[in-house]
C-alpha positions in Angstrom: 0.8 -7.9 18.8 -2.5 -6.1 19.6 -5.6 -6.5 17.4 -5.3 -2.8 16.4 -1.8 -3.4 15.0 -2.8 -6.6 13.3 -5.7 -4.8 11.6 -3.4 -2.4 9.7 -1.8 -4.9 7.4 1.2 -7.1 7.7 3.7 -4.7 6.0 2.5 -1.7 8.0 2.5 -3.6 11.3 6.1 -4.9 10.8 7.4 -1.4 10.0 5.4 0.1 12.9 6.8 -2.4 15.3 10.4 -1.9 14.1 10.0 1.9 14.4 8.6 1.6 17.9 11.5 -0.7 19.0 14.1 1.7 17.4 12.5 4.7 19.1 12.3 2.9 22.4 16.0 1.9 22.2 17.0 5.5 21.6 14.6 7.0 24.1 12.8 9.2 21.5 9.3 7.6 21.5 7.6 10.9 22.2 9.5 12.7 19.5 8.7 10.1 16.9 5.0 10.0 18.0 4.9 13.7 17.6 6.5 13.5 14.1 4.0 10.9 13.0 1.1 13.0 14.3 2.5 15.9 12.3 2.9 13.7 9.2 -0.7 12.5 9.6 -1.9 16.1 9.7 0.1 16.9 6.6 -1.3 13.9 4.7 -4.9 14.8 5.8 -4.4 18.5 4.8 -2.7 18.0 1.5 -4.2 16.0 -1.4 -0.8 16.3 -3.2 1.1 14.7 -0.3 -1.5 11.9 -0.1 -1.2 11.3 -3.8 2.6 11.4 -3.5 2.8 8.6 -1.0 0.4 6.4 -2.9 1.8 7.0 -6.4 3.3 3.9 -8.1 4.5 6.1 -11.0 7.2 7.8 -9.1 10.6 6.1 -9.0 12.3 5.0 -5.9 14.8 7.9 -6.2 12.0 10.5 -6.7 10.1 9.2 -3.6 13.3 9.2 -1.6 14.2 12.7 -2.6 10.7 13.9 -2.0 10.3 12.4 1.4 13.7 13.6 2.5 12.7 17.2 1.5 9.4 16.9 3.4 11.2 15.5 6.5 13.8 18.3 6.4 11.1 21.1 5.9 9.0 19.6 8.8 12.2 19.3 11.0 11.5 15.7 11.9 13.7 13.8 14.4 16.7 12.0 12.8 15.2 8.6 13.5 11.9 9.5 11.8 13.8 10.9 8.9 15.9 7.8 8.5 12.8 5.6 8.9 11.0 7.5 6.1 14.0 7.2 3.9 14.1 3.5 4.4 10.3 3.2 3.7 10.8 5.2 0.5 13.8 3.2 -0.6 11.8 0.0 -0.1 8.8 1.4 -2.1 6.5 1.2 0.9 5.3 4.8 1.2 1.8 3.6 0.3 1.7 1.8 3.6 2.8 4.9 5.6 -0.7 5.7 7.0 -1.1 2.1 8.3 2.4 2.3 9.8 1.4 5.5 11.7 -1.8 3.8 13.0 0.2 0.8 14.0 2.8 2.8 15.9 0.1 4.7 17.8 -1.6 1.4 18.6 1.6 -0.1 20.0 2.3 3.1 22.0 -1.2 3.2 23.4 -1.0 -0.5 24.4 2.4 -0.1 26.1 1.1 3.0 28.0 -2.1 1.3 29.1 -4.2 3.6 26.9 -6.9 2.9 24.4 -7.0 4.3 20.9 -10.3 5.7 19.7 -10.8 6.0 16.0 -13.2 8.8 15.5 -14.8 9.8 12.2 -16.6 13.1 11.9 -18.2 15.0 9.0 -16.0 18.1 9.8 -12.8 18.5 11.7 -13.3 18.6 15.5 -12.2 21.7 17.4 -9.8 21.4 20.3 -12.6 21.8 22.8 -14.7 19.1 21.1 -11.8 16.7 21.0 -11.1 17.4 24.7 -14.7 16.8 25.6 -14.8 13.6 23.6 -11.5 12.3 25.2 -13.0 13.0 28.7 -16.3 11.2 27.9 -14.4 8.2 26.4 -12.1 8.1 29.4 -15.0 7.9 31.8 -16.8 5.3 29.6 -13.8 2.9 29.3 -11.9 3.7 32.4 -8.5 4.5 31.0 -6.7 7.2 29.1 -7.8 7.5 25.5 -5.7 8.6 22.4 -8.0 9.9 19.6 -7.1 9.2 16.0 -9.4 11.6 14.1 -10.5 11.3 10.5 -12.9 13.5 8.5 -15.4 11.9 6.2 -18.0 14.4 4.8 -20.2 11.6 3.5 -21.4 10.8 7.1 -23.2 14.2 7.0 -23.1 14.8 10.7 -22.5 13.1 14.1 -19.6 10.8 14.9 -18.5 7.2 14.4 -16.3 6.1 17.3 -14.5 2.8 17.4 -12.5 1.7 20.5 -11.1 -1.8 20.2 -13.9 -4.0 18.9 -16.7 -1.7 20.1 -18.2 0.8 17.7 -20.8 3.5 18.2 -22.2 5.0 15.0 -24.2 8.1 15.7 -23.7 9.5 12.2 -26.6 11.2 10.4 -26.0 9.0 7.4 -26.6 5.8 9.4 -29.7 7.3 11.1 -31.1 8.2 7.7 -30.4 4.7 6.4 -32.2 3.1 9.5 -35.2 5.5 8.9 -35.3 4.5 5.3 -35.4 0.8 6.2 -38.1 1.5 8.8 -40.2 3.4 6.3 -40.0 0.5 3.8 -41.5 -1.8 6.4 -44.5 0.5 6.8 -47.2 0.3 4.1 
């Protein structure tokens, strides 16, 4: 198991591994990967959906019904739908984001790709993402899959993590370094 998968938590890593093996056996890895990407977008775009998957108040039945309705509306592949039903039935929806990260990490590792976790202050446009992917590909010498996250608190710039390497060019970090430097003067 790769370091990226191990870093998502034991429960999420086990589920991600099981989903990958199931998708591989059925030859639907790309469909499941696409479904997970769509789910990630839905979670990022909807605070209600994010609260739904994290809510300990909802019953097992309510979570199962809710996730089934979301899967049907999003027209997810049957394997993804069944997987989400199992996750809801086992009261593990809270770990769904980690499962998606774990699945992408396994997929990238098997394809000889690297996963870059990119945090930006605002969503990246398609052209910005393409430029970033190309620059990262040249820097590390292999294909790169970008897992983007938006964090307005970094104010500007990017934080890019590939494997154990991290580049923090965020405005927040630069201001913190400047503040420390100014304390040393005087």
